[in-house]
C-alpha positions as CSV (number, residue, x, y, z in Angstrom):
1,M,-15.3,0.9,14.1
2,K,-12.4,2.3,16.1
3,D,-8.9,1.2,15.1
4,I,-7.6,-0.3,18.3
5,K,-4.0,-0.7,17.2
6,S,-3.6,3.0,16.4
7,F,-4.2,4.1,20.0
8,N,-1.1,4.9,22.0
9,K,-1.0,3.4,25.6
10,D,-2.6,6.4,27.3
11,E,-5.3,6.7,24.7
12,L,-6.0,2.9,24.9
13,T,-6.2,3.0,28.7
14,K,-8.6,5.9,28.6
15,E,-10.7,4.2,25.9
16,L,-10.9,0.8,27.6
17,V,-11.6,2.3,31.0
18,E,-14.5,4.1,29.5
19,F,-15.5,0.8,27.9
20,G,-15.7,-0.7,31.4
21,L,-12.3,-2.4,31.8
22,Q,-9.8,-2.0,34.6
23,K,-6.5,-0.3,33.9
24,F,-4.5,-3.5,34.1
25,R,-6.7,-5.1,31.4
26,A,-5.9,-2.2,29.1
27,A,-2.2,-2.8,29.8
28,Q,-2.7,-6.5,28.9
29,V,-4.4,-5.6,25.6
30,Y,-1.6,-3.1,24.7
31,D,0.9,-5.8,25.4
32,W,-0.8,-8.3,23.1
33,L,-1.1,-5.7,20.3
34,H,2.4,-4.2,20.4
35,R,4.8,-6.6,22.1
36,K,3.3,-10.1,21.6
37,L,2.2,-9.1,18.1
38,C,-1.0,-11.1,18.2
39,S,-3.0,-11.5,15.0
40,G,-6.5,-11.1,16.5
41,F,-8.6,-10.8,19.7
42,D,-8.9,-14.6,20.0
43,E,-5.2,-14.9,20.8
44,M,-5.6,-12.7,24.0
45,T,-5.9,-15.7,26.2
46,N,-5.7,-13.9,29.5
47,L,-9.0,-12.2,28.6
48,S,-12.3,-13.9,29.0
49,N,-14.2,-15.2,25.9
50,E,-17.0,-12.8,26.7
51,L,-14.6,-9.8,26.8
52,R,-12.9,-10.8,23.6
53,E,-16.3,-11.0,21.8
54,K,-17.2,-7.5,23.1
55,L,-13.9,-6.1,21.8
56,K,-14.6,-7.7,18.4
57,E,-17.9,-5.9,18.3
58,E,-16.5,-2.5,19.2
59,Y,-13.0,-2.3,17.6
60,E,-11.4,-2.9,14.3
61,F,-8.3,-5.2,14.5
62,V,-5.8,-4.4,11.7
63,C,-3.8,-7.5,10.8
64,L,-2.2,-7.5,7.3
65,E,-2.5,-10.7,5.2
66,P,0.6,-11.8,3.3
67,E,-0.5,-12.3,-0.3
68,R,2.9,-13.0,-1.7
69,V,6.4,-13.4,-0.3
70,Q,9.4,-13.4,-2.6
71,T,12.8,-14.4,-1.5
72,S,15.9,-13.3,-3.4
73,K,18.3,-16.0,-4.4
74,L,21.0,-13.4,-4.5
75,D,21.0,-12.1,-1.0
76,G,18.1,-13.5,1.0
77,T,16.1,-10.2,0.8
78,Q,12.4,-10.9,1.2
79,K,9.7,-8.8,-0.4
80,Y,6.2,-9.0,1.1
81,L,3.0,-8.0,-0.6
82,F,0.3,-7.4,2.1
83,K,-3.4,-7.3,1.5
84,L,-5.3,-4.7,3.4
85,S,-8.8,-5.1,4.8
86,D,-10.3,-3.1,1.9
87,G,-8.6,-5.2,-0.8
88,N,-5.8,-2.8,-1.5
89,Y,-2.1,-3.9,-1.4
90,V,1.1,-2.5,0.0
91,E,4.7,-3.7,-0.2
92,S,7.4,-4.2,2.5
93,V,10.9,-5.4,2.2
94,L,13.0,-7.3,4.8
95,M,16.8,-6.8,4.4
96,K,19.2,-8.8,6.5
97,Y,22.5,-7.2,7.4
98,K,25.3,-8.2,9.8
99,H,24.2,-5.3,12.2
100,G,20.5,-6.5,12.3
101,N,17.3,-6.8,10.3
102,S,15.9,-3.8,8.5
103,V,12.4,-3.4,7.2
104,C,11.4,-0.9,4.5
105,I,7.7,-0.1,4.8
106,S,5.1,1.7,2.7
107,S,3.2,4.8,4.0
108,Q,0.5,5.1,1.4
109,V,-1.4,2.9,-1.1
110,G,0.1,4.3,-4.3
111,C,1.6,7.8,-4.5
112,R,0.7,11.1,-6.1
113,M,4.2,12.6,-6.3
114,G,4.9,11.5,-9.8
115,C,8.7,10.9,-9.6
116,R,9.8,9.7,-13.0
117,F,12.0,6.8,-12.0
118,C,9.6,5.2,-9.5
119,A,7.0,2.5,-10.1
120,S,5.0,3.5,-6.9
121,T,3.5,6.5,-8.5
122,L,2.4,5.1,-11.9
123,D,-1.2,4.6,-10.9
124,G,-1.4,7.6,-8.5
125,L,-2.5,7.7,-4.9
126,T,-5.3,5.5,-3.6
127,R,-5.3,6.4,0.1
128,N,-3.1,7.0,3.2
129,L,-2.2,4.2,5.5
130,K,-3.3,4.3,9.1
131,P,-0.6,4.1,11.9
132,S,-1.7,0.5,12.5
133,E,-1.3,-0.4,8.9
134,M,2.2,1.0,8.9
135,L,3.1,-0.8,12.2
136,D,1.6,-4.1,11.1
137,Q,4.0,-4.4,8.1
138,I,6.8,-4.7,10.7
139,Y,4.7,-6.7,13.2
140,R,3.7,-9.4,10.6
141,I,7.3,-9.7,9.2
142,Q,8.7,-10.1,12.7
143,A,5.9,-12.6,13.6
144,L,6.3,-14.6,10.4
145,T,10.1,-14.8,10.5
146,G,10.5,-15.1,14.3
147,E,13.4,-12.6,14.0
148,R,13.6,-9.2,15.6
149,V,13.5,-6.1,13.4
150,S,16.0,-3.5,14.6
151,N,15.9,-0.9,11.9
152,V,13.0,0.6,10.0
153,V,13.0,2.7,6.8
154,V,9.9,4.5,5.7
155,M,10.9,4.5,2.1
156,G,8.5,2.1,0.3
157,T,5.4,3.1,-1.6
158,G,4.1,6.5,-0.8
159,E,5.4,9.9,0.4
160,P,5.5,9.8,4.2
161,M,5.3,13.6,4.5
162,D,2.0,13.5,2.6
163,N,0.7,11.3,5.4
164,Y,2.2,13.4,8.2
165,D,0.0,12.9,11.2
166,N,-0.3,9.2,10.8
167,L,3.5,9.0,10.2
168,I,4.3,10.7,13.5
169,K,1.8,8.5,15.5
170,F,3.4,5.4,13.9
171,I,6.9,6.5,14.9
172,R,5.8,7.2,18.5
173,L,4.1,3.8,18.7
174,L,7.0,1.9,17.2
175,T,9.5,3.5,19.6
176,D,7.3,3.2,22.7
177,E,9.1,1.3,25.5
178,N,5.9,-0.7,26.1
179,G,6.0,-2.0,22.5
180,L,8.8,-3.0,20.1
181,N,10.8,-0.2,21.6
182,I,12.9,0.3,18.4
183,S,15.4,3.1,18.9
184,Q,14.4,6.4,17.2
185,R,18.0,6.6,15.9
186,N,17.3,3.4,13.9
187,I,14.4,4.9,12.0
188,T,14.8,6.7,8.7
189,V,12.0,8.6,7.0
190,S,12.4,9.5,3.3
191,T,10.7,12.5,1.6
192,C,10.8,13.9,-1.9
193,G,10.8,17.3,-0.2
194,I,7.5,18.7,1.3
195,V,9.2,21.6,2.9
196,E,6.6,22.7,5.5
197,N,6.4,19.2,6.9
198,M,10.2,18.8,7.0
199,R,10.1,21.9,9.2
200,R,7.2,20.5,11.3
201,L,9.3,17.3,11.8
202,S,12.2,19.4,13.1
203,E,9.9,20.5,16.0
204,E,8.7,17.0,17.0
205,D,11.6,16.3,19.4
206,L,12.5,13.1,17.6
207,S,15.9,11.6,16.9
208,I,15.2,9.9,13.6
209,T,17.1,10.3,10.4
210,L,15.6,12.4,7.7
211,A,16.4,11.4,4.1
212,L,15.8,13.8,1.3
213,S,15.2,12.3,-2.2
214,L,17.3,14.9,-4.0
215,H,18.3,13.2,-7.3
216,S,19.4,16.4,-9.0
217,V,21.4,19.5,-8.0
218,T,19.6,22.0,-10.2
219,D,15.9,23.1,-10.1
220,E,15.6,22.7,-13.9
221,K,16.8,19.1,-14.0
222,R,15.0,18.2,-10.8
223,R,11.7,19.3,-12.3
224,T,12.1,16.8,-15.1
225,L,12.6,14.0,-12.6
226,M,10.3,15.1,-9.8
227,P,7.1,17.2,-10.2
228,I,7.3,18.3,-6.6
229,A,10.3,20.4,-7.7
230,N,7.8,22.7,-9.4
231,K,6.6,23.7,-5.9
232,Y,9.7,23.8,-3.8
233,S,13.1,25.1,-5.0
234,I,16.4,23.5,-4.0
235,N,17.2,26.6,-2.0
236,E,14.0,26.1,0.1
237,L,15.0,22.4,0.5
238,M,18.5,23.3,1.8
239,D,17.0,25.8,4.2
240,A,14.7,23.1,5.6
241,C,17.7,20.7,5.9
242,K,19.7,23.3,7.8
243,Y,16.8,23.9,10.1
244,Y,16.4,20.1,10.7
245,F,20.1,19.8,11.6
246,E,20.0,22.9,13.9
247,K,16.9,21.7,15.8
248,T,17.8,18.0,16.1
249,G,21.6,17.7,15.7
250,R,20.9,15.0,13.2
251,R,22.4,15.4,9.8
252,V,20.2,14.8,6.8
253,T,20.9,12.1,4.2
254,F,20.6,13.0,0.5
255,E,19.2,10.1,-1.5
256,Y,20.6,10.4,-5.0
257,S,19.5,7.9,-7.7
258,L,22.0,7.8,-10.4
259,V,20.4,7.8,-13.9
260,R,22.7,7.3,-16.9
261,D,23.5,10.5,-18.8
262,V,20.8,12.4,-16.8
263,N,22.3,13.2,-13.3
264,D,25.6,11.2,-13.2
265,L,27.9,13.7,-14.9
266,D,30.9,15.6,-13.5
267,E,28.8,18.8,-13.2
268,D,26.3,16.9,-11.2
269,A,29.0,15.6,-8.8
270,N,30.3,19.2,-8.4
271,G,26.9,20.5,-7.6
272,L,26.2,17.7,-5.1
273,I,29.5,18.5,-3.3
274,A,28.4,22.1,-2.8
275,L,24.9,21.2,-1.6
276,A,26.0,18.4,0.8
277,G,28.8,20.5,2.2
278,S,26.5,23.4,2.9
279,V,24.2,21.4,5.2
280,H,26.5,18.7,6.6
281,A,24.6,16.0,4.7
282,H,25.5,12.4,4.1
283,V,25.1,11.2,0.5
284,N,23.6,7.8,-0.3
285,L,24.1,7.0,-4.0
286,I,21.5,4.7,-5.5
287,P,22.1,2.8,-8.8
288,V,18.5,3.2,-10.1
289,N,16.4,0.1,-10.6
290,P,15.2,0.0,-14.2
291,I,11.4,-0.2,-14.6
292,K,9.7,-1.2,-17.8
293,E,7.3,1.8,-17.8
294,R,10.2,4.3,-17.9
295,D,13.1,4.8,-20.2
296,Y,15.7,5.6,-17.7
297,L,18.8,3.4,-17.5
298,E,21.1,2.6,-14.6
299,T,24.5,4.2,-14.4
300,T,27.5,1.9,-15.2
301,R,29.3,0.5,-12.2
302,Q,32.5,2.3,-13.3
303,R,30.7,5.7,-13.3
304,V,29.1,5.1,-9.9
305,L,32.5,4.4,-8.4
306,A,34.0,7.5,-10.1
307,F,31.1,9.7,-8.8
308,K,31.6,8.4,-5.3
309,D,35.4,8.9,-5.5
310,K,34.9,12.5,-6.5
311,L,32.6,13.2,-3.6
312,E,35.0,11.6,-1.1
313,K,37.9,13.5,-2.4
314,N,36.0,16.7,-1.5
315,Q,35.3,15.5,2.1
316,I,31.7,14.4,1.5
317,N,30.5,11.4,3.5
318,V,29.1,9.0,0.9
319,T,27.9,5.5,0.6
320,I,26.6,3.4,-2.3
321,R,23.4,1.7,-1.4
322,R,23.8,-2.0,-1.5
323,E,21.5,-3.3,-4.3
324,M,19.2,-5.8,-2.8
325,G,16.3,-7.8,-4.2
326,R,17.0,-7.0,-7.8
327,D,15.7,-10.5,-8.8
328,I,12.4,-10.1,-6.9
329,D,10.9,-6.9,-8.2
330,G,13.0,-4.9,-5.7
331,A,12.1,-1.4,-6.7
332,C,9.3,0.4,-4.9
333,G,5.9,-0.5,-6.3
334,Q,7.0,-3.1,-8.8
335,L,5.4,-6.2,-7.1
336,R,2.2,-4.4,-6.2
337,K,1.8,-3.1,-9.8
338,K,2.5,-6.6,-11.3
339,T,0.0,-8.2,-9.0
340,M,-2.7,-5.7,-9.8
341,E,-2.1,-6.2,-13.5
342,E,-2.4,-9.9,-13.2
343,K,-5.7,-9.6,-11.2
344,T,-7.0,-7.3,-13.9
345,L,-6.2,-9.8,-16.7
346,N,-7.8,-12.6,-14.7
């Protein structure tokens, strides 16, 4: 069956006109899908019962089912475990800030990148998410909470650049003025560094923020943390970051997870100063979330602050990511993995 929620407005109009509908009916359907955020064809009350039944027969309607919702007692962060139609699970996180609500979504079921500090990759990649499955993480959270989502981060389970075509379609649907109309400038896409797709993204005429999971300033050390570093060197990554800045005018963010005695030393700070300065990058320091399957430890608060201070003294724009959801399996992949283990035991 065709996935009706993954069509953009022009595609949906063409599809439904060929199906026998008038153009205004297609506009109504698109409005139900992407603005009213309905959960099924039966909610499309300005369509006849007969038409709704015909649509059910012809089209798949993606609507994610919340399996678990955990709310942090520390900061109100909510972590959602959504069940997909094929029985797989993905995670999403709602973070509430003074400037608005931000949702972190997954782009794949699992991940094949193998980053050593991430729970998402422990069981490998199951499959890519469709644009509709990426969208509906946001749609369900907004519908369930009744609160508008203003910022979206594609930084949950999966490597977005490993699901490139679906990612781009998702962004265009999310920012469509006929849908949620979220500003492109309020969307961040994180990548561990698939260079050719970073360059492709530069050509898409988008104004999103590109975040590079850097985590080390030398190829040798980065290879121990991130297997992708065996394919792409830091020099290649920096060239892609420069290209992105030149084409879009948007500076790249370096995501840098601080791991105790691994990449939080003075030599690491000096290397990061040189790299960030060379490409006008913003640095986001992340005190790593410990996961039981790995032996990495989080950096002490004192060392995090000293690392940040050194960068700032060298004119590098830097922030420390606010730790959210630590008490609710906050790190990417933790809740999904725990749920799958429980179901296996049962």
